[in-house]
ZAKOLZA-110371 format. One record per residue (C-alpha): z, y, x; chain; residue in three letters. Coordinates in steps of 0.1 Angstrom, whole numbers, padded with zeros to 4 digits. Example, Ala and Ser with C-alpha at 12.3 -4.5 7.8 and 13.67 -1.06 7.14 Angstrom:
<pt pz="0078" py="-0045" px="0123" ch="A" aa="Ala"/>
<pt pz="0071" py="-0011" px="0137" ch="A" aa="Ser"/>
# end
This chain:
<pt pz="0199" py="-0073" px="0275" ch="A" aa="Met"/>
<pt pz="0179" py="-0091" px="0249" ch="A" aa="Ala"/>
<pt pz="0166" py="-0058" px="0235" ch="A" aa="Glu"/>
<pt pz="0158" py="-0045" px="0269" ch="A" aa="Glu"/>
<pt pz="0140" py="-0077" px="0278" ch="A" aa="Ser"/>
<pt pz="0120" py="-0076" px="0246" ch="A" aa="Gly"/>
<pt pz="0109" py="-0040" px="0252" ch="A" aa="Gln"/>
<pt pz="0099" py="-0049" px="0288" ch="A" aa="Asp"/>
<pt pz="0076" py="-0075" px="0274" ch="A" aa="Val"/>
<pt pz="0062" py="-0050" px="0249" ch="A" aa="Val"/>
<pt pz="0055" py="-0025" px="0277" ch="A" aa="Ser"/>
<pt pz="0039" py="-0052" px="0298" ch="A" aa="Glu"/>
<pt pz="0018" py="-0063" px="0269" ch="A" aa="Tyr"/>
<pt pz="0005" py="-0027" px="0263" ch="A" aa="Leu"/>
<pt pz="-0002" py="-0023" px="0300" ch="A" aa="Gln"/>
<pt pz="-0024" py="-0053" px="0298" ch="A" aa="Gln"/>
<pt pz="-0040" py="-0040" px="0266" ch="A" aa="Asn"/>
<pt pz="-0045" py="-0003" px="0272" ch="A" aa="Pro"/>
<pt pz="-0069" py="0000" px="0242" ch="A" aa="His"/>
<pt pz="-0039" py="-0007" px="0220" ch="A" aa="Leu"/>
<pt pz="-0014" py="0016" px="0238" ch="A" aa="Ala"/>
<pt pz="-0027" py="0050" px="0226" ch="A" aa="His"/>
<pt pz="-0035" py="0038" px="0191" ch="A" aa="Trp"/>
<pt pz="-0001" py="0022" px="0184" ch="A" aa="Val"/>
<pt pz="0016" py="0054" px="0196" ch="A" aa="Glu"/>
<pt pz="-0003" py="0074" px="0170" ch="A" aa="Ser"/>
<pt pz="0015" py="0053" px="0143" ch="A" aa="Leu"/>
<pt pz="0049" py="0068" px="0153" ch="A" aa="Arg"/>
<pt pz="0066" py="0090" px="0127" ch="A" aa="Glu"/>
<pt pz="0079" py="0124" px="0140" ch="A" aa="Leu"/>
<pt pz="0114" py="0117" px="0128" ch="A" aa="Ser"/>
<pt pz="0118" py="0083" px="0146" ch="A" aa="Glu"/>
<pt pz="0141" py="0080" px="0176" ch="A" aa="Thr"/>
<pt pz="0130" py="0061" px="0206" ch="A" aa="Asn"/>
<pt pz="0152" py="0032" px="0197" ch="A" aa="Lys"/>
<pt pz="0139" py="0030" px="0161" ch="A" aa="His"/>
<pt pz="0102" py="0034" px="0172" ch="A" aa="Trp"/>
<pt pz="0105" py="0008" px="0199" ch="A" aa="Ser"/>
<pt pz="0117" py="-0018" px="0174" ch="A" aa="Ala"/>
<pt pz="0092" py="-0009" px="0147" ch="A" aa="Arg"/>
<pt pz="0063" py="-0008" px="0173" ch="A" aa="Arg"/>
<pt pz="0072" py="-0044" px="0183" ch="A" aa="Glu"/>
<pt pz="0072" py="-0054" px="0146" ch="A" aa="Phe"/>
<pt pz="0037" py="-0040" px="0142" ch="A" aa="Val"/>
<pt pz="0024" py="-0056" px="0173" ch="A" aa="Leu"/>
<pt pz="0039" py="-0090" px="0165" ch="A" aa="Arg"/>
<pt pz="0024" py="-0091" px="0130" ch="A" aa="Asn"/>
<pt pz="-0011" py="-0077" px="0136" ch="A" aa="Met"/>
<pt pz="-0024" py="-0113" px="0135" ch="A" aa="Glu"/>
<pt pz="-0010" py="-0117" px="0100" ch="A" aa="Val"/>
<pt pz="-0035" py="-0091" px="0089" ch="A" aa="Phe"/>
<pt pz="-0067" py="-0102" px="0105" ch="A" aa="Pro"/>
<pt pz="-0087" py="-0073" px="0090" ch="A" aa="Thr"/>
<pt pz="-0068" py="-0046" px="0110" ch="A" aa="Ile"/>
<pt pz="-0089" py="-0029" px="0136" ch="A" aa="Gln"/>
<pt pz="-0071" py="-0005" px="0160" ch="A" aa="Pro"/>
<pt pz="-0082" py="0031" px="0153" ch="A" aa="Gly"/>
<pt pz="-0094" py="0023" px="0118" ch="A" aa="Val"/>
<pt pz="-0074" py="0032" px="0086" ch="A" aa="Thr"/>
<pt pz="-0075" py="0002" px="0062" ch="A" aa="Thr"/>
<pt pz="-0054" py="-0010" px="0033" ch="A" aa="Pro"/>
<pt pz="-0043" py="-0039" px="0055" ch="A" aa="Ser"/>
<pt pz="-0029" py="-0015" px="0081" ch="A" aa="Leu"/>
<pt pz="-0012" py="0005" px="0054" ch="A" aa="Asp"/>
<pt pz="0005" py="-0026" px="0041" ch="A" aa="Arg"/>
<pt pz="0017" py="-0037" px="0076" ch="A" aa="Leu"/>
<pt pz="0031" py="-0002" px="0083" ch="A" aa="Leu"/>
<pt pz="0049" py="-0002" px="0049" ch="A" aa="Ser"/>
<pt pz="0064" py="-0036" px="0058" ch="A" aa="Leu"/>
<pt pz="0075" py="-0023" px="0092" ch="A" aa="Ser"/>
<pt pz="0091" py="0008" px="0077" ch="A" aa="Lys"/>
<pt pz="0110" py="-0013" px="0052" ch="A" aa="Val"/>
<pt pz="0124" py="-0035" px="0079" ch="A" aa="Trp"/>
<pt pz="0133" py="-0005" px="0101" ch="A" aa="Ala"/>
<pt pz="0149" py="0013" px="0072" ch="A" aa="Asn"/>
<pt pz="0171" py="-0017" px="0065" ch="A" aa="His"/>
<pt pz="0178" py="-0025" px="0102" ch="A" aa="Ala"/>
<pt pz="0188" py="0011" px="0112" ch="A" aa="Phe"/>
<pt pz="0196" py="0030" px="0080" ch="A" aa="Leu"/>
<pt pz="0211" py="0002" px="0059" ch="A" aa="Gly"/>
<pt pz="0185" py="0006" px="0031" ch="A" aa="Cys"/>
<pt pz="0184" py="-0022" px="0005" ch="A" aa="Arg"/>
<pt pz="0154" py="-0037" px="-0011" ch="A" aa="Tyr"/>
<pt pz="0147" py="-0067" px="-0035" ch="A" aa="Pro"/>
<pt pz="0158" py="-0100" px="-0019" ch="A" aa="Gln"/>
<pt pz="0122" py="-0114" px="-0018" ch="A" aa="Ala"/>
<pt pz="0111" py="-0084" px="0002" ch="A" aa="Val"/>
<pt pz="0140" py="-0086" px="0026" ch="A" aa="Met"/>
<pt pz="0134" py="-0123" px="0032" ch="A" aa="Asp"/>
<pt pz="0098" py="-0116" px="0040" ch="A" aa="Lys"/>
<pt pz="0104" py="-0087" px="0065" ch="A" aa="Val"/>
<pt pz="0133" py="-0105" px="0081" ch="A" aa="Asn"/>
<pt pz="0110" py="-0135" px="0087" ch="A" aa="Glu"/>
<pt pz="0083" py="-0112" px="0101" ch="A" aa="Met"/>
<pt pz="0109" py="-0096" px="0124" ch="A" aa="Ala"/>
<pt pz="0121" py="-0129" px="0139" ch="A" aa="Glu"/>
<pt pz="0127" py="-0124" px="0176" ch="A" aa="Gly"/>
<pt pz="0130" py="-0086" px="0176" ch="A" aa="Ile"/>
<pt pz="0163" py="-0074" px="0191" ch="A" aa="Gly"/>
<pt pz="0183" py="-0046" px="0175" ch="A" aa="Val"/>
<pt pz="0219" py="-0037" px="0181" ch="A" aa="Asn"/>
<pt pz="0227" py="-0013" px="0153" ch="A" aa="Glu"/>
<pt pz="0223" py="-0011" px="0115" ch="A" aa="Gly"/>
<pt pz="0237" py="-0033" px="0088" ch="A" aa="Ser"/>
<pt pz="0207" py="-0053" px="0080" ch="A" aa="Gly"/>
<pt pz="0197" py="-0071" px="0112" ch="A" aa="Gln"/>
<pt pz="0214" py="-0093" px="0138" ch="A" aa="Asn"/>
<pt pz="0205" py="-0090" px="0175" ch="A" aa="Lys"/>
<pt pz="0179" py="-0115" px="0184" ch="A" aa="Lys"/>
<pt pz="0159" py="-0123" px="0216" ch="A" aa="Asp"/>
<pt pz="0121" py="-0123" px="0215" ch="A" aa="Gly"/>
<pt pz="0089" py="-0116" px="0233" ch="A" aa="Val"/>
<pt pz="0055" py="-0104" px="0221" ch="A" aa="Val"/>
<pt pz="0030" py="-0132" px="0218" ch="A" aa="Gly"/>
<pt pz="0054" py="-0159" px="0230" ch="A" aa="Lys"/>
<pt pz="0082" py="-0180" px="0216" ch="A" aa="Gly"/>
<pt pz="0089" py="-0187" px="0179" ch="A" aa="Lys"/>
<pt pz="0067" py="-0167" px="0155" ch="A" aa="Arg"/>
<pt pz="0075" py="-0162" px="0118" ch="A" aa="Pro"/>
<pt pz="0057" py="-0187" px="0096" ch="A" aa="Ser"/>
<pt pz="0039" py="-0159" px="0076" ch="A" aa="Val"/>
<pt pz="0004" py="-0166" px="0064" ch="A" aa="Ser"/>
<pt pz="-0022" py="-0139" px="0061" ch="A" aa="Ala"/>
<pt pz="-0022" py="-0144" px="0023" ch="A" aa="Ala"/>
<pt pz="0016" py="-0140" px="0022" ch="A" aa="Asp"/>
<pt pz="0015" py="-0109" px="0044" ch="A" aa="Gly"/>
<pt pz="-0012" py="-0093" px="0022" ch="A" aa="Glu"/>
<pt pz="0005" py="-0102" px="-0010" ch="A" aa="Ser"/>
<pt pz="0039" py="-0089" px="0001" ch="A" aa="Cys"/>
<pt pz="0023" py="-0058" px="0014" ch="A" aa="Gly"/>
<pt pz="0007" py="-0051" px="-0020" ch="A" aa="Lys"/>
<pt pz="0040" py="-0056" px="-0038" ch="A" aa="Lys"/>
<pt pz="0057" py="-0032" px="-0013" ch="A" aa="Leu"/>
<pt pz="0035" py="-0004" px="-0026" ch="A" aa="Lys"/>
<pt pz="0056" py="-0003" px="-0058" ch="A" aa="Thr"/>
<pt pz="0089" py="-0020" px="-0053" ch="A" aa="Val"/>
<pt pz="0121" py="0000" px="-0055" ch="A" aa="Ser"/>
<pt pz="0139" py="0013" px="-0024" ch="A" aa="Ser"/>
<pt pz="0176" py="0021" px="-0026" ch="A" aa="Glu"/>
<pt pz="0198" py="0032" px="0003" ch="A" aa="Cys"/>
<pt pz="0235" py="0026" px="0005" ch="A" aa="Lys"/>
<pt pz="0256" py="0057" px="-0003" ch="A" aa="Gly"/>
<pt pz="0227" py="0079" px="-0012" ch="A" aa="Gly"/>
<pt pz="0195" py="0085" px="-0031" ch="A" aa="Glu"/>
<pt pz="0163" py="0065" px="-0026" ch="A" aa="Pro"/>
<pt pz="0146" py="0075" px="0007" ch="A" aa="Lys"/>
<pt pz="0113" py="0081" px="-0009" ch="A" aa="Thr"/>
<pt pz="0107" py="0115" px="0004" ch="A" aa="Asp"/>
<pt pz="0117" py="0109" px="0040" ch="A" aa="Arg"/>
<pt pz="0088" py="0110" px="0065" ch="A" aa="Pro"/>
<pt pz="0098" py="0076" px="0079" ch="A" aa="Asn"/>
<pt pz="0105" py="0059" px="0045" ch="A" aa="Ala"/>
<pt pz="0082" py="0031" px="0033" ch="A" aa="Ala"/>
<pt pz="0057" py="0040" px="0006" ch="A" aa="Ala"/>
<pt pz="0076" py="0021" px="-0020" ch="A" aa="Val"/>
<pt pz="0084" py="0034" px="-0055" ch="A" aa="Lys"/>
<pt pz="0099" py="0017" px="-0086" ch="A" aa="Ser"/>
<pt pz="0079" py="0019" px="-0118" ch="A" aa="Val"/>
<pt pz="0111" py="0010" px="-0137" ch="A" aa="Leu"/>
<pt pz="0128" py="0043" px="-0128" ch="A" aa="Leu"/>
<pt pz="0123" py="0071" px="-0154" ch="A" aa="Pro"/>
<pt pz="0117" py="0096" px="-0127" ch="A" aa="Glu"/>
<pt pz="0090" py="0076" px="-0110" ch="A" aa="Ala"/>
<pt pz="0061" py="0093" px="-0128" ch="A" aa="Pro"/>
<pt pz="0075" py="0128" px="-0120" ch="A" aa="Ala"/>
<pt pz="0078" py="0118" px="-0083" ch="A" aa="Glu"/>
<pt pz="0041" py="0109" px="-0082" ch="A" aa="His"/>
<pt pz="0029" py="0139" px="-0104" ch="A" aa="Gln"/>
<pt pz="0028" py="0166" px="-0076" ch="A" aa="Pro"/>
<pt pz="0005" py="0145" px="-0055" ch="A" aa="Phe"/>
<pt pz="-0020" py="0138" px="-0083" ch="A" aa="Phe"/>
<pt pz="-0019" py="0175" px="-0093" ch="A" aa="Asn"/>
<pt pz="-0032" py="0182" px="-0058" ch="A" aa="Arg"/>
<pt pz="-0057" py="0154" px="-0060" ch="A" aa="Leu"/>
<pt pz="-0070" py="0167" px="-0093" ch="A" aa="Tyr"/>
<pt pz="-0078" py="0201" px="-0078" ch="A" aa="Lys"/>
<pt pz="-0095" py="0185" px="-0048" ch="A" aa="Thr"/>
<pt pz="-0116" py="0162" px="-0070" ch="A" aa="Val"/>
<pt pz="-0126" py="0191" px="-0093" ch="A" aa="Val"/>
<pt pz="-0138" py="0212" px="-0064" ch="A" aa="Trp"/>
<pt pz="-0156" py="0183" px="-0048" ch="A" aa="Lys"/>
<pt pz="-0175" py="0175" px="-0080" ch="A" aa="Leu"/>
<pt pz="-0184" py="0212" px="-0085" ch="A" aa="Val"/>
<pt pz="-0199" py="0213" px="-0050" ch="A" aa="Ser"/>
<pt pz="-0218" py="0181" px="-0058" ch="A" aa="Ala"/>
<pt pz="-0233" py="0196" px="-0089" ch="A" aa="Gly"/>
<pt pz="-0210" py="0181" px="-0114" ch="A" aa="Gly"/>
<pt pz="-0202" py="0145" px="-0124" ch="A" aa="Phe"/>
<pt pz="-0232" py="0123" px="-0128" ch="A" aa="Gly"/>
<pt pz="-0246" py="0088" px="-0125" ch="A" aa="Pro"/>
<pt pz="-0264" py="0094" px="-0092" ch="A" aa="Asn"/>
<pt pz="-0233" py="0103" px="-0072" ch="A" aa="Leu"/>
<pt pz="-0216" py="0081" px="-0046" ch="A" aa="Asp"/>
<pt pz="-0185" py="0079" px="-0067" ch="A" aa="His"/>
<pt pz="-0165" py="0058" px="-0043" ch="A" aa="Phe"/>
<pt pz="-0172" py="0081" px="-0014" ch="A" aa="Glu"/>
<pt pz="-0163" py="0112" px="-0034" ch="A" aa="Ile"/>
<pt pz="-0130" py="0096" px="-0045" ch="A" aa="Leu"/>
<pt pz="-0122" py="0082" px="-0011" ch="A" aa="Arg"/>
<pt pz="-0129" py="0115" px="0006" ch="A" aa="Thr"/>
<pt pz="-0107" py="0134" px="-0018" ch="A" aa="Cys"/>
<pt pz="-0078" py="0110" px="-0015" ch="A" aa="Val"/>
<pt pz="-0079" py="0110" px="0023" ch="A" aa="Glu"/>
<pt pz="-0080" py="0148" px="0023" ch="A" aa="Ser"/>
<pt pz="-0047" py="0147" px="0004" ch="A" aa="Cys"/>
<pt pz="-0032" py="0124" px="0032" ch="A" aa="Lys"/>
<pt pz="-0033" py="0092" px="0012" ch="A" aa="Ala"/>
<pt pz="-0055" py="0061" px="0009" ch="A" aa="Ser"/>
<pt pz="-0071" py="0040" px="-0019" ch="A" aa="Leu"/>
<pt pz="-0060" py="0004" px="-0024" ch="A" aa="Ser"/>
<pt pz="-0087" py="-0020" px="-0037" ch="A" aa="Cys"/>
<pt pz="-0080" py="-0054" px="-0052" ch="A" aa="Val"/>
<pt pz="-0109" py="-0077" px="-0059" ch="A" aa="Phe"/>
<pt pz="-0108" py="-0108" px="-0082" ch="A" aa="Val"/>
<pt pz="-0137" py="-0130" px="-0093" ch="A" aa="Pro"/>
<pt pz="-0145" py="-0124" px="-0130" ch="A" aa="Leu"/>
<pt pz="-0141" py="-0161" px="-0138" ch="A" aa="Lys"/>
<pt pz="-0105" py="-0160" px="-0125" ch="A" aa="Asp"/>
<pt pz="-0093" py="-0134" px="-0150" ch="A" aa="Ile"/>
<pt pz="-0075" py="-0150" px="-0179" ch="A" aa="Pro"/>
<pt pz="-0073" py="-0120" px="-0202" ch="A" aa="Asp"/>
<pt pz="-0110" py="-0114" px="-0209" ch="A" aa="Leu"/>
<pt pz="-0120" py="-0107" px="-0246" ch="A" aa="Pro"/>
<pt pz="-0127" py="-0139" px="-0265" ch="A" aa="Ala"/>
<pt pz="-0164" py="-0131" px="-0270" ch="A" aa="Gly"/>
<pt pz="-0170" py="-0124" px="-0233" ch="A" aa="Cys"/>
<pt pz="-0194" py="-0150" px="-0219" ch="A" aa="Thr"/>
<pt pz="-0202" py="-0133" px="-0186" ch="A" aa="Gln"/>
<pt pz="-0184" py="-0152" px="-0158" ch="A" aa="Arg"/>
<pt pz="-0202" py="-0141" px="-0126" ch="A" aa="Glu"/>
<pt pz="-0194" py="-0112" px="-0105" ch="A" aa="Gly"/>
<pt pz="-0164" py="-0093" px="-0091" ch="A" aa="Gln"/>
<pt pz="-0138" py="-0070" px="-0107" ch="A" aa="Val"/>
<pt pz="-0122" py="-0043" px="-0087" ch="A" aa="Cys"/>
<pt pz="-0089" py="-0025" px="-0094" ch="A" aa="Glu"/>
<pt pz="-0082" py="0008" px="-0076" ch="A" aa="Leu"/>
<pt pz="-0047" py="0023" px="-0069" ch="A" aa="Arg"/>
<pt pz="-0035" py="0053" px="-0051" ch="A" aa="Cys"/>
<pt pz="0002" py="0058" px="-0042" ch="A" aa="His"/>
<pt pz="0008" py="0026" px="-0063" ch="A" aa="Ala"/>
<pt pz="-0006" py="0043" px="-0094" ch="A" aa="Val"/>
<pt pz="-0035" py="0025" px="-0112" ch="A" aa="Tyr"/>
<pt pz="-0066" py="0047" px="-0115" ch="A" aa="Val"/>
<pt pz="-0094" py="0025" px="-0125" ch="A" aa="Gly"/>
<pt pz="-0111" py="-0009" px="-0129" ch="A" aa="Thr"/>
<pt pz="-0148" py="-0017" px="-0125" ch="A" aa="Gly"/>
<pt pz="-0171" py="-0048" px="-0127" ch="A" aa="Tyr"/>
<pt pz="-0201" py="-0055" px="-0106" ch="A" aa="Gly"/>
<pt pz="-0223" py="-0083" px="-0092" ch="A" aa="Arg"/>
<pt pz="-0204" py="-0080" px="-0058" ch="A" aa="Asp"/>
<pt pz="-0174" py="-0062" px="-0044" ch="A" aa="Glu"/>
<pt pz="-0193" py="-0030" px="-0035" ch="A" aa="Cys"/>
<pt pz="-0208" py="-0027" px="-0070" ch="A" aa="Ala"/>
<pt pz="-0174" py="-0034" px="-0086" ch="A" aa="Ala"/>
<pt pz="-0157" py="-0008" px="-0064" ch="A" aa="Arg"/>
<pt pz="-0184" py="0018" px="-0072" ch="A" aa="Ala"/>
<pt pz="-0179" py="0012" px="-0109" ch="A" aa="Met"/>
<pt pz="-0141" py="0014" px="-0106" ch="A" aa="Ala"/>
<pt pz="-0145" py="0047" px="-0087" ch="A" aa="Ser"/>
<pt pz="-0168" py="0061" px="-0114" ch="A" aa="Lys"/>
<pt pz="-0142" py="0052" px="-0141" ch="A" aa="Glu"/>
<pt pz="-0115" py="0068" px="-0120" ch="A" aa="Ala"/>
<pt pz="-0134" py="0100" px="-0116" ch="A" aa="Leu"/>
<pt pz="-0139" py="0102" px="-0154" ch="A" aa="Lys"/>
<pt pz="-0101" py="0108" px="-0157" ch="A" aa="Ile"/>
<pt pz="-0105" py="0140" px="-0137" ch="A" aa="Phe"/>
<pt pz="-0129" py="0156" px="-0162" ch="A" aa="Gln"/>
<pt pz="-0102" py="0170" px="-0184" ch="A" aa="Gly"/>
<pt pz="-0078" py="0199" px="-0179" ch="A" aa="Arg"/>
<pt pz="-0052" py="0178" px="-0161" ch="A" aa="Lys"/>
<pt pz="-0041" py="0143" px="-0152" ch="A" aa="Val"/>
<pt pz="-0007" py="0127" px="-0159" ch="A" aa="Thr"/>
<pt pz="0011" py="0098" px="-0144" ch="A" aa="Val"/>
<pt pz="0028" py="0076" px="-0171" ch="A" aa="Lys"/>
<pt pz="0045" py="0043" px="-0174" ch="A" aa="Ile"/>
<pt pz="0022" py="0021" px="-0196" ch="A" aa="Thr"/>
<pt pz="0022" py="-0015" px="-0207" ch="A" aa="Arg"/>
<pt pz="-0006" py="-0037" px="-0193" ch="A" aa="Arg"/>
<pt pz="-0014" py="-0074" px="-0194" ch="A" aa="Arg"/>
<pt pz="-0009" py="-0094" px="-0163" ch="A" aa="Phe"/>
<pt pz="-0015" py="-0132" px="-0163" ch="A" aa="Gln"/>
<pt pz="-0009" py="-0135" px="-0200" ch="A" aa="Gly"/>
<pt pz="0021" py="-0112" px="-0204" ch="A" aa="Arg"/>
<pt pz="0029" py="-0075" px="-0208" ch="A" aa="Asp"/>
<pt pz="0043" py="-0057" px="-0178" ch="A" aa="Val"/>
<pt pz="0050" py="-0020" px="-0171" ch="A" aa="Glu"/>
<pt pz="0027" py="-0002" px="-0147" ch="A" aa="Asp"/>
<pt pz="0022" py="0034" px="-0134" ch="A" aa="Leu"/>
<pt pz="-0011" py="0046" px="-0148" ch="A" aa="Val"/>
<pt pz="-0031" py="0078" px="-0142" ch="A" aa="Leu"/>
<pt pz="-0042" py="0092" px="-0176" ch="A" aa="Leu"/>
<pt pz="-0060" py="0123" px="-0189" ch="A" aa="Asp"/>
<pt pz="-0058" py="0141" px="-0223" ch="A" aa="Glu"/>
<pt pz="-0090" py="0126" px="-0237" ch="A" aa="Gln"/>
<pt pz="-0085" py="0102" px="-0267" ch="A" aa="Pro"/>
<pt pz="-0091" py="0067" px="-0253" ch="A" aa="Arg"/>
<pt pz="-0084" py="0031" px="-0263" ch="A" aa="Ser"/>
<pt pz="-0047" py="0023" px="-0257" ch="A" aa="Ser"/>
<pt pz="-0058" py="-0011" px="-0244" ch="A" aa="Ile"/>
<pt pz="-0062" py="-0009" px="-0206" ch="A" aa="Leu"/>
<pt pz="-0080" py="-0036" px="-0186" ch="A" aa="Pro"/>
<pt pz="-0057" py="-0064" px="-0174" ch="A" aa="Pro"/>
<pt pz="-0039" py="-0058" px="-0141" ch="A" aa="Ala"/>
<pt pz="-0054" py="-0077" px="-0112" ch="A" aa="Leu"/>
<pt pz="-0022" py="-0077" px="-0091" ch="A" aa="Ser"/>
<pt pz="0014" py="-0076" px="-0100" ch="A" aa="Tyr"/>
<pt pz="0021" py="-0039" px="-0106" ch="A" aa="Pro"/>
<pt pz="0056" py="-0037" px="-0091" ch="A" aa="Phe"/>
# end
């Protein structure tokens, strides 16, 4: 009854907000059953306020992160998938009040949309956890990781030896797309809209770019002789793989420079995803990095967010 009551409230909520009804249905995966989708839909609607930058009908990194969190929770609740404990604590907290009656990872709970007890999840916590979910490992009981299933969360482990090989086919496709795009634009040059080219190519491959911005003054691993402390630094990722870093006077300028650096990687004969050591908050960590065949410095810019 609790589950039926919860879904009645969801239906009533969508009837009162018809502008959301069609949009939220477009987020459903083809492989999801009615029961699975109903629960995940409620998860998304309940937690939209945790990601205040989400706009219905607009694809954004915040929406991608919320959908990843919803899929992690649904995979655990209905398929028994296991994730790192910190991730499970977060998604279970976000799912407080959502009723399910099957699966090994959730207990049946009563709840309504927009009423009753809400999870104490801040916007910063939601965004931070969503970023980590892009690269944490997913392991399902009694089988292989569900990384290739249409309804699996976009989560990979950079610690697994096969992780670069899993990402490589996508970046092979992206490489061809970028090369043809640059040819049609007259070749790589300083006057291009580098971010728009990169974004368009990535989206044509059914993916999205993730941008992380940090004020330059907040980065601890700058070279000792660097006196510049004003401006923003942008780190770009795609499918959890690091592709470039750029500095600028503001976020737009930093993003443009990061995109320009990323496009330089596509100037060679191929691109390769590798596990590489990077600095993060004063220590070395492993990260998935997109590289080309050109001889470059082995010292990469410090990571702006925890890679995995």
